[in-house]
C-alpha positions as CSV (number, residue, x, y, z in Angstrom):
1,M,0.0,0.0,0.0
2,S,1.3,3.4,-0.9
3,F,1.8,6.1,1.8
4,K,3.4,9.5,2.3
5,F,6.6,10.1,4.4
6,Q,6.4,12.9,6.9
7,N,9.7,14.2,5.8
8,R,13.2,13.1,4.5
9,A,14.3,12.2,8.1
10,E,11.4,9.8,8.6
11,A,12.0,8.3,5.2
12,G,15.7,7.7,6.1
13,R,14.8,6.0,9.3
14,L,12.4,3.7,7.6
15,L,14.9,3.0,4.8
16,A,17.5,2.0,7.3
17,G,15.1,-0.7,8.5
18,K,15.2,-2.3,5.1
19,L,19.0,-2.4,5.1
20,G,19.4,-4.6,8.2
21,S,22.0,-6.8,6.6
22,Y,24.5,-3.9,6.5
23,V,24.3,-2.9,10.2
24,K,27.7,-2.5,11.9
25,R,29.7,-3.8,8.9
26,E,33.1,-2.4,8.7
27,D,33.2,-2.3,4.9
28,V,30.0,-0.2,4.5
29,I,29.9,3.5,3.9
30,V,26.7,5.5,3.2
31,L,27.0,8.2,0.6
32,G,24.2,10.8,0.2
33,L,23.5,12.5,-3.1
34,P,23.0,16.3,-2.6
35,R,21.0,17.9,-1.6
36,G,17.9,16.1,-0.2
37,G,19.6,12.7,-0.4
38,V,22.1,13.7,2.3
39,I,19.2,14.2,4.9
40,V,17.9,10.8,4.1
41,A,21.4,9.3,4.2
42,R,22.1,10.8,7.6
43,E,19.3,8.7,9.1
44,V,20.4,5.6,7.1
45,A,24.0,5.9,8.4
46,A,22.8,6.4,11.9
47,G,20.6,3.3,11.7
48,L,23.4,1.2,10.2
49,E,26.0,2.6,12.5
50,A,28.1,3.3,9.4
51,P,30.2,6.3,8.3
52,L,28.4,9.0,6.3
53,D,29.7,11.2,3.5
54,V,28.4,13.1,0.5
55,F,29.0,11.9,-3.0
56,L,29.3,15.0,-5.2
57,V,28.2,14.2,-8.7
58,R,26.6,16.1,-11.5
59,K,24.9,14.5,-14.4
60,L,25.7,15.8,-17.9
61,G,22.2,16.2,-19.3
62,V,21.6,16.2,-23.0
63,P,20.8,19.8,-24.0
64,G,17.0,20.1,-24.4
65,H,16.5,16.7,-22.8
66,E,18.3,17.1,-19.4
67,E,16.7,14.1,-17.9
68,L,18.9,12.0,-20.2
69,A,22.4,11.6,-18.7
70,M,25.1,11.5,-21.4
71,G,27.7,11.2,-18.6
72,A,28.7,12.6,-15.2
73,V,31.4,14.5,-13.4
74,A,32.3,13.8,-9.9
75,S,34.8,15.0,-7.3
76,G,38.5,14.3,-7.9
77,G,38.3,15.1,-11.6
78,V,36.2,12.1,-12.5
79,C,34.4,12.3,-15.8
80,V,32.5,9.4,-17.4
81,F,30.4,9.2,-20.5
82,N,27.5,7.2,-21.9
83,E,29.2,6.5,-25.2
84,A,26.2,4.9,-26.8
85,L,24.0,7.9,-26.0
86,L,26.6,10.4,-27.2
87,K,26.8,8.5,-30.5
88,S,23.1,8.2,-31.0
89,C,22.4,11.9,-30.1
90,H,25.3,13.2,-32.2
91,I,26.3,15.7,-29.5
92,P,28.9,18.2,-30.9
93,R,32.2,18.3,-29.0
94,R,31.8,22.0,-28.3
95,V,28.4,21.5,-26.7
96,L,29.6,18.6,-24.6
97,E,32.6,20.6,-23.3
98,E,30.2,23.5,-22.4
99,V,28.0,21.2,-20.4
100,I,31.0,19.6,-18.7
101,Q,32.4,23.0,-17.7
102,R,29.1,24.2,-16.4
103,E,28.6,21.1,-14.2
104,R,32.2,21.2,-13.0
105,N,31.7,24.8,-11.9
106,E,28.6,23.8,-9.9
107,L,30.5,20.8,-8.5
108,E,33.3,23.1,-7.3
109,R,30.8,25.5,-5.8
110,R,29.2,22.7,-3.8
111,E,32.5,21.4,-2.7
112,E,33.2,24.8,-1.3
113,A,29.8,25.1,0.3
114,Y,30.1,21.6,2.0
115,G,33.7,22.3,3.3
116,R,35.6,20.8,0.4
117,R,35.2,17.3,1.7
118,R,37.6,14.7,0.3
119,L,36.0,11.4,-0.3
120,P,37.6,8.4,1.4
121,D,39.0,5.5,-0.5
122,L,36.1,3.4,-1.8
123,R,38.2,0.5,-3.2
124,G,36.9,-2.9,-2.0
125,R,34.1,-1.3,0.1
126,T,30.3,-1.7,0.0
127,I,28.9,1.7,-0.8
128,I,25.2,2.6,-0.2
129,L,24.2,5.5,-2.5
130,V,21.2,7.3,-1.0
131,D,18.8,9.8,-2.6
132,D,15.3,11.0,-1.5
133,G,13.6,9.4,-4.5
134,L,13.9,8.5,-8.1
135,A,11.8,10.0,-10.9
136,T,13.9,9.6,-14.1
137,G,16.8,8.3,-12.0
138,A,19.4,10.2,-14.1
139,T,21.3,11.6,-11.1
140,M,21.5,8.2,-9.4
141,R,22.7,6.5,-12.6
142,A,25.3,9.2,-13.0
143,A,26.4,8.5,-9.4
144,V,26.7,4.8,-10.1
145,M,28.8,5.4,-13.2
146,A,31.2,7.7,-11.3
147,A,31.3,5.4,-8.3
148,R,32.3,2.4,-10.3
149,L,35.5,4.1,-11.3
150,R,36.5,4.1,-7.6
151,Q,36.4,0.2,-7.6
152,P,34.0,-0.6,-4.8
153,A,33.3,-4.2,-4.1
154,R,29.5,-3.6,-4.1
155,I,27.2,-0.7,-5.0
156,V,23.8,-0.5,-3.3
157,A,21.3,2.1,-4.4
158,A,18.8,3.0,-1.6
159,V,15.8,5.3,-1.9
160,P,12.5,5.7,-0.1
161,V,10.3,6.0,-3.3
162,A,10.8,5.5,-7.0
163,A,9.0,5.3,-10.3
164,R,8.5,1.6,-11.2
165,D,10.2,1.7,-14.6
166,T,13.1,3.7,-13.2
167,L,13.6,1.3,-10.4
168,A,13.5,-1.7,-12.8
169,Q,16.2,-0.1,-14.9
170,L,18.3,0.8,-12.0
171,R,18.3,-2.8,-10.7
172,Q,20.2,-3.8,-13.8
173,E,23.0,-1.3,-13.1
174,V,23.7,-1.9,-9.4
175,D,24.5,-4.9,-7.2
176,E,21.3,-4.2,-5.2
177,A,18.5,-1.6,-5.3
178,V,16.5,-1.1,-2.1
179,C,13.3,0.9,-2.3
180,L,10.4,1.2,0.2
181,Q,7.7,1.8,-2.3
182,A,7.3,2.2,-6.1
183,P,3.7,3.4,-6.4
184,E,1.7,2.8,-9.6
185,D,0.5,6.4,-9.7
186,F,3.9,8.0,-9.4
187,H,4.3,11.5,-10.9
188,A,7.0,13.2,-8.9
189,V,9.1,12.4,-5.8
190,G,7.7,15.3,-3.8
191,Q,4.2,13.9,-4.2
192,W,5.2,11.2,-1.6
193,Y,6.3,13.5,1.2
194,E,4.2,15.7,3.5
195,D,7.2,18.0,3.8
196,F,9.4,18.3,0.7
197,E,10.9,21.7,1.1
198,Q,14.1,22.2,-0.9
199,T,17.2,21.3,1.1
200,T,19.8,24.1,1.2
201,D,23.6,23.9,1.0
202,Q,23.7,25.1,4.6
203,E,21.5,22.2,5.7
204,V,23.6,19.7,3.9
205,R,26.8,21.0,5.6
206,K,25.2,21.0,9.0
207,A,23.9,17.5,8.6
208,L,27.4,16.3,7.7
209,E,29.1,18.2,10.5
210,D,26.5,17.1,13.1
211,F,26.9,13.5,12.1
212,S,30.7,13.6,12.3
213,R,30.5,15.0,15.8
């Protein structure tokens, strides 16, 4: 049965309950996708007694069809591409470079806003990528693409709510996808929250700092 979450914090606590097999495991790290995903991830990390960090990634949207991710940029100079999509869409090199530069600028701005956090080594670890929901799933898929380059042992995508088709597609791209509900009448992520106010950079930074303390 479909239901609404009170807010992102409640969604995170409920999501942690579905990830019981990862509690107190030394190889696990929870990575929140900014901005709203970090608030959910904070509760997941607390429930699993796992470390929390932010995974800074920006999808490279196809101009005019931004929900399509032709690649992603992530912290540490990581840049990955969906070669098949680039070829089929005939994206000019100049356009691609403009999109890359714009998203890198935003990535750097967020790094500064969040205190220029350096992501720990993910090689051989189990990483749980958390967002507040999946509509098209473009940002999560971009995060998965970027995360794979860091050679984790296992990638788990965890969200409170998702569109059914998007969730089905994501399951093919990760080792495990955990979702509390995939309603039949899904239109937007915010539809499944009583409180879905936009999360600010300041709230993300505070969530990370409070958790580390």
